[in-house]
C-alpha positions as CSV (number, residue, x, y, z in Angstrom):
1,X,90.2,-20.1,24.7
2,X,89.7,-21.6,21.3
3,X,92.5,-22.2,18.8
4,X,91.4,-19.1,16.8
5,X,90.8,-16.8,19.8
6,X,94.0,-14.8,19.2
7,X,94.2,-12.2,16.4
8,X,96.9,-14.3,14.7
9,X,94.8,-17.4,15.1
10,X,91.7,-15.7,13.7
11,X,93.7,-14.4,10.7
12,X,95.0,-17.9,9.9
13,X,91.6,-19.4,10.3
14,X,90.0,-16.8,8.0
15,X,92.8,-17.4,5.5
16,X,91.9,-21.1,5.4
17,X,88.2,-20.3,5.0
18,X,88.9,-17.9,2.1
19,X,91.2,-20.4,0.4
20,X,88.7,-23.2,0.7
21,X,86.0,-20.8,-0.7
22,X,88.2,-20.0,-3.7
23,X,88.7,-23.7,-4.3
24,X,85.0,-24.3,-4.2
25,X,84.5,-21.6,-6.8
26,X,87.1,-23.1,-9.1
27,X,86.4,-26.8,-8.7
28,X,83.5,-27.5,-6.5
29,X,83.4,-29.0,-3.0
30,X,85.5,-32.0,-4.1
31,X,88.4,-29.6,-4.7
32,X,88.6,-28.8,-1.0
33,X,91.3,-31.0,0.5
34,X,93.5,-30.3,3.5
35,X,96.7,-30.0,1.5
36,X,95.2,-27.9,-1.3
37,X,93.7,-25.4,1.3
38,X,96.8,-25.2,3.3
39,X,99.0,-24.7,0.2
40,X,96.8,-21.9,-1.1
41,X,96.7,-20.2,2.3
42,X,100.4,-20.4,2.7
43,X,100.1,-22.3,6.0
44,X,101.3,-25.6,7.3
45,X,99.3,-28.7,6.4
46,X,98.5,-29.3,10.1
47,X,96.8,-25.9,10.4
48,X,93.6,-27.3,8.7
49,X,93.1,-29.8,11.5
50,X,94.3,-27.4,14.1
51,X,91.6,-24.8,13.4
52,X,88.8,-27.1,12.2
53,X,87.5,-30.3,13.7
54,X,86.9,-31.8,10.3
55,X,87.0,-31.2,6.6
56,X,83.2,-31.0,6.6
57,X,83.4,-28.0,9.1
58,X,85.9,-26.3,6.8
59,X,83.7,-26.8,3.8
60,X,80.7,-25.5,5.6
61,X,82.5,-22.3,6.6
62,X,83.8,-21.8,3.1
63,X,80.3,-22.5,1.7
64,X,78.9,-19.8,4.1
65,X,81.7,-17.4,3.1
66,X,80.8,-17.6,-0.6
67,X,77.1,-17.3,0.2
68,X,77.6,-14.2,2.3
69,X,79.7,-12.5,-0.4
70,X,77.0,-13.2,-3.1
71,X,74.3,-11.9,-0.8
72,X,76.3,-8.7,-0.1
73,X,76.7,-8.1,-3.9
74,X,73.0,-8.7,-4.4
75,X,72.0,-6.4,-1.6
76,X,74.2,-3.6,-3.1
77,X,72.4,-4.0,-6.5
78,X,69.0,-3.7,-4.8
79,X,70.0,-0.6,-2.9
80,X,71.1,1.1,-6.1
81,X,67.6,0.8,-7.5
82,X,65.6,4.1,-7.2
83,X,61.9,3.4,-6.2
84,X,59.7,4.1,-9.2
85,X,56.9,2.4,-11.2
86,X,58.7,0.4,-13.9
87,X,57.7,-1.4,-17.0
88,X,57.6,-5.2,-17.3
89,X,60.7,-5.1,-19.4
90,X,62.7,-2.9,-17.0
91,X,61.6,-5.0,-14.0
92,X,62.6,-8.3,-15.7
93,X,66.0,-6.8,-16.5
94,X,66.6,-5.8,-12.9
95,X,65.5,-9.2,-11.6
96,X,68.1,-10.8,-14.0
97,X,70.7,-8.3,-12.7
98,X,69.9,-9.4,-9.2
99,X,69.7,-13.2,-9.6
100,X,72.1,-13.8,-12.4
101,X,74.5,-10.8,-12.5
102,X,75.0,-7.6,-14.3
103,X,75.3,-7.3,-18.1
104,X,78.5,-8.7,-19.7
105,X,78.8,-12.0,-17.9
106,X,82.4,-13.0,-18.4
107,X,84.2,-16.3,-17.8
108,X,84.8,-15.6,-14.1
109,X,81.2,-14.7,-13.5
110,X,80.1,-17.8,-15.5
111,X,82.2,-20.0,-13.2
112,X,80.7,-18.4,-10.2
113,X,77.2,-19.2,-11.5
114,X,78.2,-22.8,-12.1
115,X,79.6,-22.9,-8.6
116,X,76.4,-21.5,-7.1
117,X,74.2,-24.2,-8.7
118,X,76.7,-26.9,-7.8
119,X,76.4,-25.8,-4.2
120,X,72.7,-26.1,-4.4
121,X,72.9,-29.7,-5.6
122,X,75.6,-30.4,-3.0
123,X,73.2,-29.7,-0.1
124,X,71.3,-32.9,-1.1
125,X,74.4,-34.9,-0.2
126,X,76.0,-32.8,2.5
127,X,73.4,-32.3,5.2
128,X,75.6,-29.9,7.1
129,X,75.3,-27.4,4.3
130,X,71.5,-27.3,4.2
131,X,71.0,-24.7,6.9
132,X,73.4,-22.3,5.2
133,X,71.5,-22.8,1.9
134,X,68.1,-22.3,3.5
135,X,69.3,-19.1,5.1
136,X,70.6,-17.9,1.8
137,X,67.3,-18.7,0.1
138,X,65.4,-16.7,2.6
139,X,67.6,-13.7,2.1
140,X,67.3,-13.9,-1.6
141,X,63.5,-14.0,-1.3
142,X,63.7,-10.9,0.9
143,X,66.0,-9.0,-1.5
144,X,63.8,-9.9,-4.5
145,X,60.7,-8.8,-2.6
146,X,62.4,-5.5,-1.9
147,X,63.4,-5.1,-5.5
148,X,59.9,-5.7,-6.8
149,X,58.5,-3.1,-4.3
150,X,61.0,-0.6,-5.6
151,X,59.7,-1.3,-9.1
152,X,56.2,-0.5,-8.0
153,X,55.0,-4.1,-7.9
154,X,53.5,-6.4,-5.4
155,X,54.0,-10.1,-4.8
156,X,52.8,-12.6,-2.3
157,X,55.5,-14.4,-0.3
158,X,54.2,-17.7,-1.5
159,X,54.7,-16.6,-5.1
160,X,58.3,-15.2,-4.9
161,X,59.8,-18.7,-5.3
162,X,58.1,-19.0,-8.7
163,X,60.2,-16.1,-10.0
164,X,63.4,-17.6,-8.5
165,X,62.6,-21.0,-9.9
166,X,61.9,-19.6,-13.3
167,X,65.4,-17.9,-13.4
168,X,67.1,-21.0,-11.9
169,X,65.6,-23.2,-14.6
170,X,66.6,-20.8,-17.4
171,X,70.1,-20.4,-16.1
172,X,70.7,-24.1,-15.6
173,X,69.3,-24.8,-19.1
174,X,71.6,-22.1,-20.6
175,X,74.7,-23.4,-18.8
176,X,74.0,-26.9,-19.9
177,X,73.7,-25.7,-23.5
178,X,76.9,-23.7,-23.2
179,X,74.9,-20.5,-23.8
180,X,77.4,-17.6,-23.5
181,X,74.8,-15.4,-21.9
182,X,72.3,-17.1,-19.5
183,X,70.7,-13.7,-18.9
184,X,69.0,-13.7,-22.3
185,X,67.0,-16.9,-21.7
186,X,66.2,-15.9,-18.1
187,X,64.9,-12.5,-19.2
188,X,62.7,-14.0,-21.8
189,X,61.1,-16.4,-19.4
190,X,60.6,-13.6,-16.8
191,X,58.7,-11.6,-19.3
192,X,56.1,-14.3,-19.3
193,X,56.0,-14.7,-15.5
194,X,56.5,-11.4,-13.8
195,X,53.2,-9.9,-14.9
196,X,51.1,-12.6,-13.3
197,X,53.2,-13.2,-10.2
198,X,54.1,-9.6,-9.4
199,X,51.5,-7.3,-10.9
200,X,51.8,-3.5,-10.6
201,X,50.8,-2.2,-7.2
202,X,47.4,-0.5,-7.3
203,X,48.4,2.3,-5.0
204,X,51.7,3.9,-3.8
205,X,53.8,6.9,-3.9
206,X,56.5,5.6,-6.3
207,X,56.9,7.7,-9.4
208,X,56.6,6.2,-12.9
209,X,59.4,5.6,-15.4
210,X,60.1,8.7,-17.4
């Protein structure tokens, strides 16, 4: 039996993971400390070492928790898209919705974007996080491919990263310049990239935009 094998133990362990995940969103990986996590979870300080072998393990679990939540939100956005042949502009808008977030990015969403890219950089220093990041990247590629197919477009697996890289570069540039809406720059760059990377499918049963 593990320390979290009981329902009570599992609830406490999950509370610690969620608290650490919130701290990462607010202040990055460096914000995750035993005392800070336990305090936010409302649990004794010793609980962090009782349920986790190390702080690195707790960070990895929190990292995966945040990644899973983002992927769930992205999956929901894709599933809302009705298959039909869409224009370049409409397709670019949907890609931005998927990879950056819906219209009206507020302060909370902006902080989540910053946290996402901080986690990407953190994998260079924290090798235990790389597998989680690679898994998330593969899932994003799959979701983006699904989205493009729903838009009546085709894309080679080797080309899908070009679209993601274009958005990543635009968002990082916008965040660094304190742009209030990273979506605008990302959308502009996509308009120059989508046509060549993901051209309209030659055949298919999807209907066209009205």
